[in-house]
C-alpha positions in Angstrom: 4.1 -6.1 23.2 5.9 -9.0 25.1 6.3 -10.7 28.3 9.3 -12.6 29.4 9.3 -14.5 33.0 7.3 -14.5 36.1 7.3 -11.4 38.2 8.8 -11.6 41.8 7.7 -9.3 44.8 10.6 -10.2 47.4 11.2 -6.5 47.6 8.2 -4.3 48.5 7.9 -1.2 46.6 9.6 -2.6 43.5 8.2 -4.6 40.5 10.8 -7.3 39.4 10.6 -9.5 36.4 12.7 -12.6 36.0 14.3 -13.7 32.8 15.2 -17.2 33.6 16.8 -17.9 30.3 19.5 -15.3 30.9 19.7 -15.4 34.6 18.7 -11.9 34.9 16.1 -9.7 36.2 14.5 -6.3 35.7 13.1 -4.0 38.5 11.1 -0.8 38.5 10.4 1.1 41.6 6.8 1.7 42.1 4.3 4.3 43.3 0.8 3.2 43.8 -1.3 0.8 41.8 -3.6 2.4 39.5 -5.6 -0.4 38.1 -6.2 -4.1 38.4 -8.7 -6.3 36.6 -8.8 -9.7 34.9 -10.4 -9.8 31.5 -11.7 -12.7 29.4 -8.1 -13.3 28.4 -5.7 -12.0 31.1 -4.6 -10.3 34.3 -4.1 -6.4 33.6 -2.5 -4.3 35.8 -1.2 -0.5 35.7 1.2 0.8 38.3 2.9 4.3 38.9 6.5 4.1 38.7 9.0 6.7 40.3 11.1 7.3 37.0 9.2 5.3 34.1 5.9 7.0 34.3 2.8 4.4 34.1 3.8 0.8 33.8 1.2 -1.6 32.0 1.6 -5.2 33.1 -0.2 -8.2 31.5 -0.2 -11.7 33.3 2.6 -10.5 35.5 4.8 -9.3 32.7 6.1 -5.9 31.8 4.4 -4.8 28.5 5.6 -1.2 28.4 6.3 2.0 30.2 5.5 5.5 29.6 9.2 6.7 29.4 10.7 4.2 27.0 7.9 2.7 24.8 8.6 5.0 21.9 11.8 3.0 21.1 10.1 0.2 20.5 6.9 1.6 18.6 8.7 3.7 16.3 11.3 0.8 15.4 8.5 -1.4 14.8 6.8 0.8 12.4 8.8 3.3 10.7 11.8 1.2 9.2 9.0 -1.0 7.5 6.9 2.1 6.3 10.0 3.9 4.9 11.4 0.7 3.1 7.9 0.0 1.4 7.8 2.2 -1.8 4.4 3.6 -1.1 2.7 2.2 1.9 -1.2 2.9 2.2 -2.7 0.2 3.8 -1.5 -1.0 7.0 -2.7 -3.8 9.3 -1.6 -4.4 13.1 -2.0 -7.7 14.7 -2.0 -7.3 18.4 -0.6 -3.9 19.6 -3.6 -3.2 21.9 -1.9 -0.4 23.7 -2.1 1.3 20.2 1.3 2.8 20.1 2.3 1.1 16.6 -1.1 2.4 15.3 -0.3 5.8 16.4 3.1 5.7 14.7 1.5 4.2 11.6 -1.0 7.3 11.5 1.8 9.9 11.6 2.6 9.0 7.9 0.3 11.5 6.0 -0.1 9.2 2.9 -1.7 6.2 5.1 -5.1 5.5 3.9 -6.3 2.8 6.2 -4.7 1.5 9.4 -6.5 -1.6 10.8 -5.8 -2.6 14.4 -6.8 -6.3 15.3 -6.5 -7.1 19.0 -8.0 -9.9 20.7 -8.5 -8.3 24.2 -10.7 -5.2 24.0 -10.0 -4.4 27.7 -6.2 -3.7 27.0 -7.1 -1.0 24.7 -9.8 0.6 26.8 -7.2 0.3 29.9 -4.6 2.1 27.7 -7.0 4.8 26.6 -7.4 5.7 30.3 -3.7 5.3 31.5 -1.6 5.8 28.4 -3.7 8.5 26.4 -0.7 9.7 24.7 -0.5 6.4 22.9 -4.3 6.4 21.8 -4.4 9.8 20.6 -4.9 8.6 17.1 -7.7 6.2 17.9 -10.2 8.7 16.6 -8.6 9.1 13.2 -10.9 8.5 10.4 -8.3 6.2 9.0 -8.1 4.1 11.9 -10.2 1.1 12.3 -10.0 -0.8 15.8 -11.4 -4.6 15.6 -11.5 -6.9 18.8 -10.9 -10.3 17.0 -8.5 -13.2 16.6 -5.7 -11.6 14.5 -4.9 -14.8 12.8 -8.3 -15.4 11.6 -8.5 -11.8 10.2 -5.2 -12.4 8.2 -6.5 -15.9 7.1 -9.7 -14.2 5.8 -8.2 -11.2 4.2 -8.4 -10.8 0.4 -5.2 -11.4 -1.6 -3.0 -8.3 -1.6 -5.1 -6.3 0.9 -2.4 -4.7 2.8 1.1 -2.9 2.0 2.4 -3.8 5.3 1.5 -6.0 8.2 3.0 -5.2 11.8 2.7 -8.1 14.5 3.1 -6.5 17.7 2.7 -9.7 19.7 3.5 -11.0 23.0 5.9 -13.8 23.5 5.3 -17.0 21.8 3.7 -18.8 24.5 0.4 -20.3 24.2 -2.1 -19.1 21.6 0.5 -16.5 20.6 2.8 -19.0 19.6 1.0 -19.4 16.2 2.0 -15.9 15.3 5.8 -17.2 15.1 5.1 -20.0 13.0 4.9 -20.6 9.0 1.3 -21.1 8.4 0.6 -17.5 9.8 3.3 -16.0 7.9 2.2 -17.6 4.9 -1.2 -16.1 5.4 0.4 -12.8 5.9 2.5 -13.3 2.4 -1.0 -14.0 0.7 -2.6 -10.7 2.3 0.3 -8.6 1.2 0.2 -6.6 -2.0 3.2 -6.4 -4.4 6.3 -5.0 -2.4 4.3 -5.8 0.8 6.2 -6.1 3.9 5.7 -8.0 7.1 7.4 -6.9 10.4 7.2 -8.8 13.6 8.8 -8.1 17.1 11.4 -11.0 17.4 12.7 -10.6 21.0 16.3 -10.0 22.1 19.1 -11.1 19.8 21.4 -11.5 22.7 19.1 -13.9 24.7 16.5 -15.5 22.0 19.0 -16.3 18.9 17.0 -19.8 18.7 13.6 -17.9 18.5 15.1 -15.6 15.8 16.4 -18.3 13.7 13.2 -20.1 13.9 11.2 -16.8 12.9 13.6 -16.2 10.0 13.2 -20.0 8.6 9.6 -19.8 8.9 9.3 -16.7 7.0 11.5 -18.3 4.3 9.3 -21.5 4.3 6.1 -19.0 4.0 7.6 -17.7 0.7 9.3 -14.4 1.9 12.6 -13.8 -0.3 14.0 -10.9 1.6 14.4 -11.1 5.4 16.1 -8.8 7.6 16.6 -8.6 11.5 16.9 -4.9 13.1 18.1 -4.4 16.5 17.6 -1.5 18.8 17.5 -0.7 22.5 14.7 -1.3 24.8 15.8 -1.1 28.4 12.9 -2.5 30.1 13.0 -5.8 28.2 15.5 -8.6 28.9 19.2 -7.6 28.1 17.9 -4.0 27.2 18.6 -5.0 23.6 15.5 -6.0 21.3 14.9 -6.9 17.6 12.3 -6.4 14.9 12.2 -8.9 11.8 11.3 -7.7 8.4 10.1 -10.0 5.7 9.4 -9.1 2.2 9.9 -10.0 -1.6 12.5 -8.8 -4.1 13.4 -5.0 -2.6 16.4 -5.6 -0.3 15.5 -3.8 2.9 19.0 -1.9 2.9 17.2 0.1 0.1 14.9 2.1 2.2 13.7 5.7 1.0 16.2 7.8 2.7 15.2 11.2 1.3 11.7 10.7 2.7 13.4 9.9 6.1 15.4 13.1 6.0 12.3 15.1 5.0 9.4 13.4 7.2 7.0 15.9 8.4 6.4 14.5 11.6 8.4 14.3 14.9 10.1 11.2 16.3 11.9 10.8 19.6 14.5 8.0 18.5 14.0 7.0 14.7 15.9 8.8 12.2 18.0 8.2 9.3 21.0 7.3 11.4 19.2 5.0 13.6 17.5 3.3 10.8 20.8 2.8 8.9 22.4 1.5 12.6 19.7 -0.8 13.2 20.7 -2.5 9.9 24.0 -3.2 10.9 24.6 -6.7 11.7 27.0 -7.7 14.8 29.4 -10.4 14.0 27.7 -13.1 16.2 24.6 -12.5 14.4 26.0 -12.9 11.1 27.3 -16.1 12.4 24.4 -17.5 14.2 21.6 -16.2 12.1 23.2 -16.3 8.7 22.3 -13.0 8.3 24.3 -10.4 6.1 
């Protein structure tokens, strides 16, 4: 998922993460530490919390909690899959906790869902401490690949995927390339007709500049329809998050409403009303992002 600022430990028994760009912080009361390791790529920790279930921390940043991750995973996946007319082949770039992969595989018409995650240890740790997110990892339609996602997309044959979900960390270090036009152009080429790209695009309240740059990079990469959806996410800065969709000629407001009404799987947040609501643009977003 995403990281936002250095953690601080001035209050024993609490995990507190700063968000310096907003002058704010978020804290979770802890139980015991369950796991601590340094992989080839990052520091991975898992804690018990008193009210939010298990907590995954990468390099000192909150990635997810057992209590609220469903908000993020459902809204990263279902709006895009119910907007595409017939999604069958899906790629997740990043997303090593496997929450997005699981939501994708709830759709019975999915034929293949590939997850390409750089750090295998994140997935293996989540299989141990967040098994509820990894229940679909053994699905015959799933493919787990521990490789560079940018290279994977670059090497993909044209038209390989119907939907690409970029479940990335913040645009820092190597991950910064996942927010730039060359990567989006590779995604555009890897998508089939009516293909949709969806990326996590941070807080609409705090990270407006980033969302503006993501939308511009998508347009520069050749995408004609670009829509930023918003949804609550209490453990991330401001408690309000976004996903930005990019596609071709089909407006993202024209999603398959009947299919949402009659979906054959349960969700905890996503439904027809929350999908419609996520499309509603606050006035400041219309002004600052040039969205409609």
